[in-house]
C-alpha positions as CSV (number, residue, x, y, z in Angstrom):
1,M,61.8,131.3,94.6
2,A,64.3,134.1,95.3
3,D,67.0,133.6,97.9
4,D,66.2,135.0,101.3
5,P,68.9,137.6,102.1
6,Q,68.3,137.3,105.8
7,R,68.6,133.5,105.7
8,N,71.8,133.8,103.6
9,F,73.3,136.3,106.1
10,R,72.3,134.2,109.0
11,S,73.9,131.0,107.4
12,A,77.1,133.0,106.6
13,Y,77.2,134.3,110.2
14,Y,76.7,130.8,111.6
15,E,79.5,129.4,109.5
16,K,81.8,132.3,110.4
17,V,81.4,131.8,114.2
18,G,81.7,128.0,113.9
19,F,78.0,127.0,113.9
20,R,77.8,125.8,110.3
21,G,74.9,123.4,110.0
22,V,72.7,125.0,112.7
23,E,69.8,125.5,110.3
24,E,70.4,122.1,108.7
25,K,70.2,120.5,112.1
26,K,66.8,122.1,112.7
27,S,65.6,120.9,109.2
28,L,66.5,117.4,110.1
29,E,64.8,117.6,113.4
30,I,61.6,118.7,111.6
31,L,61.9,115.6,109.2
32,L,62.4,113.3,112.2
33,K,59.2,114.5,113.7
34,D,57.2,113.1,110.7
35,N,55.2,110.0,111.3
36,P,55.6,108.0,109.2
37,L,59.2,109.3,108.3
38,D,59.7,110.3,104.7
39,V,62.7,108.1,103.8
40,E,63.1,109.9,100.4
41,K,63.4,113.3,102.1
42,L,65.9,111.7,104.7
43,S,67.9,110.4,101.8
44,T,68.0,113.7,100.1
45,F,68.9,115.5,103.2
46,S,71.8,113.0,103.8
47,Q,73.0,113.6,100.3
48,R,73.1,117.4,100.6
49,F,74.4,117.8,104.2
50,P,76.5,115.9,106.7
51,L,74.3,114.2,109.3
52,P,74.7,115.6,112.8
53,S,76.5,113.1,115.0
54,M,73.6,112.9,117.5
55,Y,71.2,111.8,114.8
56,R,73.5,109.8,112.4
57,I,73.0,106.3,113.8
58,H,69.2,106.8,113.9
59,V,69.0,108.1,110.3
60,W,71.3,105.2,109.1
61,K,68.9,102.7,110.7
62,V,65.9,104.1,109.0
63,L,67.7,104.5,105.6
64,L,68.9,100.8,105.8
65,G,65.6,99.5,106.8
66,I,66.5,98.4,110.3
67,L,63.8,100.6,111.6
68,P,60.5,101.1,109.8
69,P,59.3,104.6,108.7
70,H,56.5,104.5,111.3
71,S,58.2,106.0,114.5
72,D,55.6,104.4,116.8
73,S,56.9,101.0,115.9
74,H,60.5,101.7,116.6
75,V,60.6,100.3,120.1
76,L,58.7,97.2,119.1
77,V,60.9,96.6,116.1
78,G,64.0,97.4,118.1
79,G,63.1,94.7,120.6
80,Y,62.7,92.2,117.7
81,R,66.1,93.1,116.3
82,R,67.7,92.5,119.7
83,E,66.0,89.2,120.2
84,Q,67.2,88.0,116.7
85,Y,70.7,89.2,117.5
86,E,70.9,87.4,120.8
87,T,69.4,84.2,119.2
88,I,72.0,84.1,116.5
89,L,74.8,84.8,119.0
90,E,73.6,82.1,121.3
91,S,73.4,79.6,118.4
92,L,77.0,80.2,117.4
93,K,78.1,79.7,121.1
94,V,76.2,76.4,121.3
95,M,77.8,75.3,118.1
96,R,81.2,76.3,119.7
97,F,81.9,78.5,116.7
98,I,82.7,81.5,118.9
99,S,83.8,81.9,122.5
100,S,84.5,84.8,124.9
101,S,87.9,85.3,123.3
102,T,86.7,85.5,119.7
103,P,87.2,89.1,118.3
104,T,83.9,91.0,118.0
105,T,84.4,91.6,114.3
106,E,84.9,87.8,113.7
107,V,81.7,87.2,115.7
108,Y,79.8,89.6,113.4
109,L,81.2,87.8,110.3
110,R,80.1,84.4,111.7
111,M,76.7,85.7,112.5
112,F,76.4,87.1,109.0
113,Q,77.4,83.8,107.5
114,L,74.9,81.9,109.7
115,E,72.1,84.2,108.6
116,S,73.2,84.0,105.0
117,Q,73.3,80.2,105.2
118,V,77.0,80.1,104.2
119,L,78.5,79.3,107.6
120,P,81.4,76.7,106.9
121,R,81.8,73.6,109.0
122,R,84.0,74.1,112.0
123,S,86.3,71.3,110.8
124,E,86.5,72.6,107.2
125,I,86.9,76.4,107.7
126,P,88.3,77.6,104.2
127,P,90.8,80.3,103.6
128,M,89.2,83.8,103.9
129,E,87.4,85.0,100.8
130,E,88.0,88.6,99.6
131,E,84.3,89.4,100.4
132,D,84.8,88.2,104.0
133,A,87.9,90.5,104.3
134,D,85.7,93.4,103.0
135,F,83.1,92.6,105.6
136,L,85.7,92.5,108.4
137,S,87.2,95.9,107.3
138,I,83.7,97.5,107.3
139,S,83.0,95.8,110.7
140,R,86.2,97.3,112.3
141,A,85.3,100.7,111.1
142,M,81.6,100.5,112.2
143,E,82.8,99.3,115.6
144,E,84.6,102.5,116.1
145,I,81.5,104.5,115.2
146,V,78.7,102.6,117.0
147,V,78.8,101.8,120.7
148,D,76.0,99.1,121.1
149,P,77.1,95.8,119.6
150,M,73.6,94.9,118.6
151,D,73.2,98.1,116.7
152,C,76.7,97.6,115.2
153,Y,75.9,94.2,113.8
154,W,72.6,95.2,112.2
155,L,74.2,98.3,110.7
156,I,77.2,96.3,109.3
157,K,74.9,93.6,107.9
158,C,72.4,95.9,106.3
159,F,75.0,98.3,105.0
160,F,77.1,95.5,103.5
161,N,73.9,93.8,102.0
162,Q,72.5,97.1,100.6
163,F,75.8,98.2,99.2
164,N,76.4,95.0,97.3
165,T,72.9,94.5,96.1
166,K,72.4,98.1,95.0
167,F,75.8,98.9,93.7
168,G,77.5,95.5,92.9
169,D,77.0,96.0,89.2
170,S,78.5,99.6,89.3
171,L,81.7,98.7,91.2
172,P,83.7,97.4,88.3
173,H,83.0,100.7,86.4
174,L,84.3,103.0,89.2
175,P,88.0,102.9,88.3
176,K,87.1,104.0,84.7
177,S,85.0,106.8,86.2
178,L,87.9,107.9,88.4
179,E,90.2,108.0,85.4
180,H,87.6,110.2,83.5
181,Y,87.3,112.8,86.3
182,L,91.1,112.9,86.9
183,S,91.5,113.7,83.2
184,Q,89.2,116.7,83.8
185,E,90.9,117.9,87.0
186,D,94.5,117.1,86.5
187,P,95.6,115.4,83.1
188,R,99.2,115.7,84.0
189,L,98.8,113.6,87.2
190,L,96.7,111.1,85.2
191,N,99.5,110.8,82.5
192,H,102.1,110.2,85.3
193,L,100.0,107.5,86.9
194,K,99.6,105.9,83.5
195,S,103.2,106.1,82.5
196,T,104.4,104.5,85.8
197,G,101.9,101.7,85.5
198,A,100.3,102.8,88.8
199,L,96.8,103.7,87.5
200,V,95.8,100.1,87.0
201,Q,97.2,99.2,90.4
202,L,95.6,101.8,92.6
203,P,94.0,100.3,95.8
204,Y,90.5,100.1,94.2
205,G,89.5,97.2,96.5
206,P,90.0,99.1,99.8
207,W,88.7,102.3,98.2
208,F,85.5,101.1,96.5
209,N,84.6,97.5,97.9
210,R,85.3,98.6,101.4
211,C,84.0,102.2,101.0
212,F,87.3,103.4,102.3
213,A,87.1,101.5,105.6
214,G,90.7,101.1,106.7
215,T,91.9,103.9,104.6
216,L,90.2,106.9,106.2
217,P,89.8,107.4,110.0
218,E,86.2,106.9,111.2
219,S,85.7,110.7,111.9
220,S,86.1,111.3,108.3
221,L,84.7,108.0,107.0
222,Q,81.3,108.5,108.5
223,R,80.7,111.6,106.3
224,V,81.4,109.4,103.3
225,W,79.1,106.7,104.4
226,D,76.3,109.2,104.9
227,K,76.4,109.6,101.1
228,V,76.7,105.9,100.4
229,I,73.9,104.8,102.8
230,S,71.6,107.5,101.4
231,G,72.1,106.2,97.8
232,S,75.3,107.2,96.1
233,C,78.3,105.0,95.4
234,K,79.7,107.8,93.1
235,I,80.9,109.7,96.1
236,L,83.6,106.9,96.5
237,V,85.0,108.0,93.0
238,F,85.4,111.6,94.2
239,V,87.0,110.6,97.5
240,G,89.6,108.6,95.6
241,L,90.0,111.5,93.2
242,E,90.6,114.0,96.0
243,I,93.2,111.7,97.6
244,L,95.1,111.8,94.3
245,L,94.8,115.5,93.9
246,S,95.7,116.3,97.5
247,Y,98.9,114.3,97.4
248,K,99.8,115.2,93.8
249,I,103.2,116.5,94.7
250,I,104.2,113.3,96.5
251,L,102.7,111.1,93.8
252,M,104.5,113.0,90.9
253,G,107.8,112.4,92.8
254,L,107.2,108.6,92.8
255,N,108.3,106.9,89.6
256,R,107.5,103.3,90.5
257,S,104.0,101.9,90.7
258,E,105.0,100.0,93.9
259,G,105.8,103.3,95.7
260,V,102.6,104.9,94.6
261,V,100.5,102.0,95.8
262,K,102.3,101.7,99.1
263,F,101.8,105.4,99.8
264,L,98.1,105.3,98.9
265,C,97.5,102.3,101.0
266,N,98.8,104.2,104.0
267,I,97.8,107.8,103.5
268,P,98.5,110.3,106.4
269,Q,95.5,110.4,108.8
270,E,95.7,114.1,109.8
271,N,94.3,115.7,106.6
272,T,91.4,113.5,105.8
273,D,88.6,115.8,107.0
274,A,89.7,118.4,104.4
275,I,90.0,115.7,101.7
276,V,86.4,114.5,102.4
277,T,85.0,118.1,102.3
278,K,86.8,118.7,99.0
279,A,85.6,115.4,97.7
280,I,81.9,116.2,98.5
281,D,82.4,119.5,96.7
282,L,83.7,117.8,93.6
283,W,80.8,115.3,93.8
284,H,78.3,118.2,93.9
285,K,80.2,120.0,91.1
286,Y,80.0,117.0,88.7
287,C,76.8,115.3,89.8
288,G,74.8,118.2,91.0
289,T,73.0,118.8,94.4
290,P,69.9,116.7,95.2
291,M,66.8,118.7,96.0
292,H,63.9,117.7,98.2
293,S,61.0,116.3,96.2
294,A,57.8,118.2,96.7
């Protein structure tokens, strides 16, 4: 179908005066009126556009299966979710595993462990596993995005479970994928990272296992998580790629792998929105733009 010149002019005007996404917001509102909700179309929308902040949490809940597609069941299911949350919380208090002084993110971890049947004995709490550290990092970021503790816990739990179930086998291959795309975009920078020994020491754990939680501020992070929750872990590769490209001058001036890793583990926080925008553009460039199915 040919492009609509009037629509293109309107979109360009909206973007120029600061209302980029007005038409996308209207499209999402139409999708959210469907009953049952079309999860595939919501996923495709989330892949193509940033979710408006007023609808983000609701769409995440649907995509993660916290709420069912049938909108008329949302209140009922939401009530069940709250009851389950309060039951788990109370159980941990009775077991004296948590108290009023326990940090919220640690409470979420213990709740998750109890539900997963891996809660350790209080007298034998082992050193923290890397997976627990990943969970806590995602929890701290989600806590900054979501106000309601009950919603926060369900989103952390389902995001963490879905991510590891769906993409666990893909994660070991992401560093090689990053190397491939960096060779396409900037072979000179790639050679520098190889020659300094930094390439194999890049912070792949915080970047990929934690989906950039603790690396990007939440205002930028949630746009990345839109893509991950709606079905793409490849976006993580392009965020890492764009971080490298954006700080090329600094990285080229560092000749020791320790300096490169130290910088990348503490990147400046003021430029991250632009980095995520460029990363999404790179992702669309190499992976294409998803289209709504008929």
